[in-house]
C-alpha positions in Angstrom: 9.1 12.4 18.9 10.1 15.5 16.2 7.0 16.8 14.8 6.3 18.3 11.4 3.8 20.8 10.6 2.3 20.0 7.3 0.3 22.9 7.0 3.5 25.1 7.4 5.6 22.8 5.1 2.9 21.8 2.6 3.0 26.3 2.6 6.5 26.3 1.7 6.6 23.6 -0.8 3.8 25.0 -2.9 5.5 28.8 -2.7 8.7 27.2 -4.1 7.1 24.7 -6.4 3.7 23.8 -8.0 4.3 20.6 -5.4 1.3 20.0 -2.8 0.0 17.3 -0.9 -2.8 14.7 -1.9 -5.6 14.8 0.6 -7.8 12.1 -0.8 -6.1 9.4 -3.0 -5.6 5.9 -3.0 -2.1 4.0 -1.5 0.3 2.6 -4.5 1.0 -0.8 -2.0 -2.9 -1.3 -1.6 -3.8 -1.1 -5.4 -1.3 -1.5 -7.4 -2.1 -5.4 -7.8 -5.4 -3.5 -9.6 -3.2 -1.9 -12.4 -1.1 -2.6 -15.3 3.0 -3.0 -15.7 2.1 0.2 -18.2 0.3 2.2 -15.3 2.9 0.9 -12.6 5.7 2.4 -14.8 4.4 5.7 -15.9 3.1 6.4 -12.0 7.0 5.5 -10.9 8.1 7.7 -13.8 6.0 10.4 -12.8 7.4 9.8 -8.8 10.8 10.2 -10.4 10.1 13.7 -12.0 8.3 14.9 -8.9 10.9 14.0 -6.8 13.6 15.9 -9.3 11.4 18.3 -8.3 11.0 18.6 -4.9 14.5 18.7 -4.6 15.3 21.5 -6.4 14.1 23.1 -2.9 17.3 24.4 -1.2 18.3 24.6 2.3 20.0 25.8 4.7 22.7 23.1 6.8 22.1 19.1 6.3 20.4 16.3 8.4 16.6 16.5 9.9 14.6 19.6 9.0 14.5 21.8 12.3 10.5 21.5 12.6 10.5 24.8 15.0 11.3 26.9 12.4 8.9 25.9 9.7 6.2 28.8 11.1 8.6 30.9 9.8 8.6 29.0 6.6 12.3 28.1 7.1 14.0 24.6 6.0 17.0 24.5 8.0 19.0 20.9 8.9 20.8 19.7 12.2 24.3 19.5 11.1 26.8 21.6 9.2 27.6 18.8 6.9 25.9 15.8 5.0 28.6 13.6 6.0 28.6 15.0 10.1 25.0 13.9 10.0 26.2 10.6 9.2 29.1 10.0 11.0 27.0 11.4 14.2 24.3 8.9 13.1 26.2 5.9 13.1 28.3 6.6 15.8 24.6 6.6 17.9 23.6 3.5 16.6 26.8 1.4 16.7 27.1 2.4 20.4 23.3 1.3 21.0 23.6 -1.9 19.0 26.2 -2.8 20.9 24.6 -2.1 24.0 21.5 -3.9 23.0 24.4 -7.3 22.3 25.4 -7.2 25.8 21.9 -7.0 26.7 21.3 -9.9 25.0 24.1 -11.6 26.8 23.4 -10.6 29.8 19.9 -11.7 29.7 19.8 -14.9 27.1 16.6 -12.6 25.6 16.8 -11.7 22.0 15.4 -7.9 21.3 14.1 -8.9 17.9 13.2 -12.1 16.4 15.1 -13.3 13.7 15.8 -16.7 11.7 19.5 -17.8 12.4 20.6 -17.3 8.8 19.4 -13.5 9.0 21.0 -13.4 12.7 23.8 -15.0 11.5 24.7 -12.1 8.8 23.5 -9.4 10.9 26.2 -10.4 13.4 28.7 -10.2 10.2 27.6 -7.0 9.3 28.3 -5.6 12.5 31.5 -7.1 12.8 32.4 -5.4 9.4 31.4 -1.7 10.9 34.9 -0.4 11.1 35.4 -1.8 7.2 32.0 0.0 6.5 33.1 3.3 8.5 36.3 3.4 6.5 34.2 3.4 3.2 32.3 6.4 4.7 35.1 8.2 5.4 37.0 7.5 2.0 33.6 9.3 0.5 34.1 11.9 2.8 34.7 14.2 -0.3 31.8 12.9 -2.2 29.5 12.8 0.4 29.9 16.6 0.7 29.5 17.6 -3.1 26.1 18.1 -2.9 24.6 21.8 -1.7 21.6 21.0 0.6 18.4 19.8 -0.8 14.9 19.1 0.5 14.3 15.3 0.7 11.2 13.6 1.8 13.0 10.8 3.6 10.2 8.3 3.8 9.5 7.2 -0.4 8.2 4.3 -0.5 5.2 1.9 -1.8 3.0 2.8 1.4 3.5 6.5 0.7 3.2 7.2 -3.0 -0.7 8.3 -3.2 -2.5 7.6 -6.8 -5.7 9.3 -8.2 -7.5 6.8 -11.0 -4.3 5.0 -11.2 -1.7 8.1 -11.6 0.6 9.3 -9.3 -0.5 12.8 -7.3 1.6 12.7 -4.6 2.9 11.8 -1.2 2.6 11.8 2.1 4.5 11.8 5.4 6.9 14.2 5.8 7.7 13.2 9.5 11.4 12.1 8.2 12.1 15.0 6.1 15.9 15.8 5.7 18.2 18.1 4.1 21.0 16.5 2.0 22.1 14.8 -1.3 18.8 14.0 -3.4 20.5 10.6 -4.3 20.5 9.3 -1.0 16.2 9.7 -1.3 17.1 6.9 -4.6 18.9 4.7 -3.1 16.4 4.6 0.2 13.6 3.9 -1.9 15.6 1.0 -3.9 15.9 -0.7 0.0 12.8 -0.6 1.1 10.3 -4.0 0.9 9.2 -4.3 -2.8 10.4 -1.0 -4.2 13.9 -2.0 -5.6 12.0 -3.1 -9.2 10.9 0.5 -10.2 14.2 2.4 -9.1 14.6 2.3 -13.0 11.5 4.0 -13.6 11.9 6.4 -11.3 15.5 7.1 -12.0 14.1 7.8 -15.7 11.7 10.2 -14.8 14.3 12.0 -12.2 17.3 11.9 -14.8 15.0 13.8 -17.3 15.3 16.8 -15.1 18.6 16.3 -12.5 22.0 15.5 -14.6 23.9 13.7 -11.7 27.2 12.7 -13.4 28.3 10.4 -10.2 24.9 8.9 -9.8 26.0 5.5 -10.4 28.8 5.9 -7.6 26.5 7.9 -5.2 23.6 5.1 -5.5 26.4 2.2 -4.2 27.4 4.5 -1.4 24.0 5.6 0.0 22.4 2.0 -0.6 25.0 1.1 1.7 24.6 3.7 4.2 20.7 3.6 4.1 20.9 -0.5 4.6 23.5 -0.1 7.3 21.1 2.2 9.0 18.0 0.6 8.3 19.5 -2.5 10.3 20.0 -0.6 13.3 16.6 0.8 13.3 14.6 -2.4 12.1 16.6 -3.9 14.9 16.2 -1.6 17.8 13.6 0.8 17.0 10.8 -1.0 15.4 11.6 -5.1 16.1 10.7 -6.1 12.7 14.1 -6.6 10.9 13.0 -10.6 10.4 9.8 -8.8 8.3 11.4 -6.8 6.6 15.4 -8.1 6.0 16.0 -6.7 3.0 18.9 -4.6 4.0 20.9 -7.3 5.5 21.7 -8.6 2.1 22.1 -5.2 0.5 24.6 -4.3 3.0 26.5 -7.6 2.5 26.1 -6.9 -2.0 27.2 -3.1 -1.2 30.1 -4.1 0.9 31.3 -6.5 -1.3 30.8 -4.4 -4.4 33.6 -1.7 -2.4 36.0 -4.6 -2.1 36.0 -5.8 -5.3 36.5 -1.8 -6.4 
């Protein structure tokens, strides 16, 4: 398992920015019902600004951060390009899904419980994987247009930390990446209970970052991240039916490209 040395990473981030890891705080998901709408809006705007600062940190190469180099305060990714990272990710992911499907047919037992409608939708989306890969390939230039930026890699409601109702930072950098910052925003938007806050995060993020192709990239990375989550939630975590949002999002984004 990849292991990120939080002491080394915290030192590196603090060295490059004024950001730190909160160690004594509340989790947004657990206290959000006690917050007013204005408090939540402020929290999310501040999160957007925090991410903009985090994304200013540049790395070398793309993909998962090489944890072994953090002791030397180096941020180096696993792949030479951002596109190559995603191409390899789905080459492996679709192969694993095919293997699981074949095993299920032989044993008559499903790897993960799914409702009838969700299973039908999942099979429909897997049947459209060539369409998905063509979209990925057609957008290769756009994907590779970003420099290598540091991404938390797991921004969602349970990793947002507050103190006295105000945003103080994020936890869980075990999935940190080097890539396009817009992917981080798209990832957040497909996570459970997070899409309603995207506009506030974007408000904070865009007050610092000027991304001219934001809408175009958001559609692309929402499609990419939803397919990735379908695979990992079915094979690895086995809770796709508990958190089926990526199924609907993948369908919506595929249809967006068909209409486009």
